[in-house]
C-alpha positions in Angstrom: 36.1 13.6 50.7 34.4 11.3 48.3 34.7 11.5 44.5 31.1 12.8 44.0 31.7 15.7 46.4 35.0 16.6 44.8 33.4 16.5 41.3 30.4 18.6 42.3 32.6 21.0 44.3 35.0 21.4 41.3 32.1 22.1 39.0 30.7 24.7 41.3 34.1 26.4 41.6 34.5 26.4 37.8 31.1 27.9 37.4 31.9 30.6 39.9 35.2 31.3 38.2 33.6 31.7 34.8 30.9 33.9 36.2 33.5 36.1 37.8 35.6 36.3 34.7 32.6 37.2 32.5 32.3 40.4 34.4 35.9 41.4 33.7 36.7 43.9 31.0 38.7 41.3 29.1 35.6 39.1 28.7 33.2 41.9 27.6 32.4 42.4 23.9 33.9 45.5 22.2 30.5 47.2 22.2 30.1 46.6 26.0 33.6 47.9 26.7 32.7 51.0 24.6 29.5 51.6 26.5 31.1 51.1 29.9 28.6 51.6 32.7 26.3 53.9 30.7 23.4 51.5 30.8 19.8 52.8 30.6 20.9 56.4 30.8 23.1 56.0 27.8 20.2 54.5 25.8 18.0 57.4 26.8 20.7 59.9 25.8 21.0 58.4 22.4 17.2 58.4 22.0 17.3 62.1 22.8 19.9 62.7 20.2 17.8 60.8 17.6 14.8 62.9 18.5 16.8 66.1 18.0 16.8 67.1 21.7 20.5 67.8 21.9 20.3 69.6 25.3 18.6 66.7 26.9 21.2 64.4 25.5 24.0 66.6 26.7 22.6 66.6 30.3 22.2 62.8 30.4 25.6 62.2 28.9 27.3 64.6 31.4 25.7 62.6 34.2 27.2 59.4 32.8 30.7 60.7 32.4 30.9 61.7 36.0 32.5 58.3 36.6 34.6 58.7 33.4 34.3 55.1 32.4 32.0 55.3 29.4 33.9 55.8 26.2 30.7 55.9 24.3 29.2 58.7 26.4 32.3 60.8 25.8 32.1 60.0 22.1 28.6 61.3 21.8 29.5 64.4 23.8 32.3 65.0 21.4 29.8 64.8 18.5 27.4 67.2 20.2 30.2 69.7 21.0 31.6 69.4 17.5 28.2 70.1 16.0 27.9 73.1 18.2 31.3 74.5 17.1 32.8 74.0 20.6 35.9 72.4 19.3 37.9 72.6 22.5 35.3 70.6 24.4 34.8 68.2 21.5 38.5 67.4 21.4 38.6 66.8 25.2 35.7 64.3 25.0 37.1 62.6 21.9 40.5 62.1 23.7 38.8 60.9 26.9 36.8 58.4 24.8 40.0 57.2 23.2 41.8 56.9 26.5 39.1 54.7 27.9 38.6 52.6 24.9 40.1 53.6 21.5 37.6 53.3 18.7 37.5 54.4 15.0 34.5 56.7 15.6 36.3 58.7 18.3 39.4 59.1 16.2 37.2 60.3 13.3 35.8 63.0 15.6 39.3 63.9 16.9 40.7 64.2 13.4 37.7 66.3 12.3 38.3 68.7 15.2 42.1 68.9 14.5 41.4 69.7 10.8 39.7 72.9 12.0 41.9 73.8 15.0 45.5 72.6 14.3 47.5 74.2 11.6 49.7 71.1 11.3 47.9 68.7 8.9 49.8 65.8 10.3 47.8 66.0 13.5 44.5 65.2 11.8 46.1 62.6 9.6 47.7 60.9 12.6 44.2 60.7 14.2 42.6 59.3 11.1 45.3 56.7 10.5 45.1 55.6 14.2 41.4 55.1 13.7 42.0 52.7 10.8 43.7 50.3 13.3 41.5 50.8 16.4 38.5 49.0 17.9 35.1 48.9 16.3 36.5 49.9 12.9 33.3 49.2 11.0 33.4 49.5 7.2 31.4 52.8 7.1 33.6 54.5 9.6 36.8 53.3 7.9 35.4 54.7 4.6 34.8 58.1 6.3 38.3 58.1 7.7 39.7 57.5 4.2 37.5 60.2 2.8 38.7 62.8 5.4 42.3 61.7 4.8 41.9 62.3 1.1 40.7 65.9 1.7 43.7 66.7 4.0 46.1 65.2 1.5 44.5 67.1 -1.4 44.7 70.3 0.7 48.4 69.7 1.1 48.9 68.9 -2.7 49.7 65.3 -2.1 47.6 64.1 -5.0 48.8 60.5 -5.1 47.8 59.8 -1.5 44.7 61.8 -1.8 43.5 59.7 -4.7 44.5 56.4 -3.0 42.6 57.3 0.1 39.5 58.6 -1.7 39.4 55.5 -3.9 39.0 53.5 -0.7 36.0 55.6 0.1 34.5 55.3 -3.4 35.0 51.5 -3.3 33.0 51.3 -0.1 30.1 53.3 -1.5 30.1 51.1 -4.6 30.1 47.9 -2.5 27.1 49.3 -0.5 25.4 50.3 -3.8 25.3 53.9 -2.6 25.7 56.6 -5.2 28.2 59.4 -4.6 26.9 62.9 -4.2 27.6 65.5 -6.9 30.3 67.2 -4.8 31.9 63.8 -4.3 32.0 63.1 -8.0 33.4 66.6 -8.5 36.2 65.9 -6.0 37.0 62.6 -7.5 37.3 64.2 -10.9 39.6 66.9 -9.6 41.9 64.2 -8.1 42.0 62.3 -11.4 42.7 65.5 -13.3 45.7 66.1 -11.1 46.9 62.6 -12.0 46.4 63.3 -15.7 43.6 60.8 -16.1 41.4 62.6 -18.6 39.2 59.6 -19.3 38.7 59.2 -15.5 37.8 62.8 -15.1 35.2 62.7 -17.9 33.7 59.5 -16.5 33.5 60.9 -12.9 32.0 64.2 -13.9 29.5 62.6 -16.3 27.9 61.1 -13.1 27.1 64.6 -11.8 23.3 65.2 -11.8 23.4 69.0 -11.9 24.3 70.0 -15.5 25.4 73.5 -14.5 27.9 72.2 -12.0 29.1 69.5 -14.5 29.5 72.0 -17.3 31.3 74.5 -15.2 33.8 71.9 -14.0 34.4 70.6 -17.5 35.0 74.1 -18.8 37.4 74.8 -15.9 39.8 72.1 -17.2 39.1 72.5 -20.9 36.8 69.5 -21.5 34.6 70.0 -24.5 31.5 67.8 -24.6 30.5 66.6 -28.1 26.8 66.0 -28.6 
């Protein structure tokens, strides 16, 4: 075998090896691994959801998950079932999505379901915390995980952790130059009130647009506004 043949043959073998490896899960991007083999059908299902045709999206997604390898399809089914109040089905799809490829979005849905169905708050908190360290943990989803964690902590009277988690959510909104809603400023003020930060409470509630809501909140904790 001459040197030229060996060189060309080696190059062809290397090319074939790279091509083969590129099809393996380990060499796919996170987004590709999340989508699985959903392909065009998954794209159509998402389009149906955006158009508000939930039933069409559900049919398409159920066809995809027959092979049980599309974490993204299970995630969208979890969203649909959660929105329909079918929490058992939503939890099943969220957990299947996580089993195939654990993502922050799927953990967010799982935690949201558990908040409503499991009396043990740790169940939801564990799901949210797992989401913080999972795949595709984009800044917005991470912020939503922190927001939901804050609500659970507040419900349990753990004000320190509630404020810490909610501050992460507030910081994200500020970084994105997205104003908090009135109810979010109200919640932030209540957390600060529990911490004894009167100045922080006044500042948070001063951002509330609805004067009736703001005045009622301030009266509830004895804040007197001086004109």
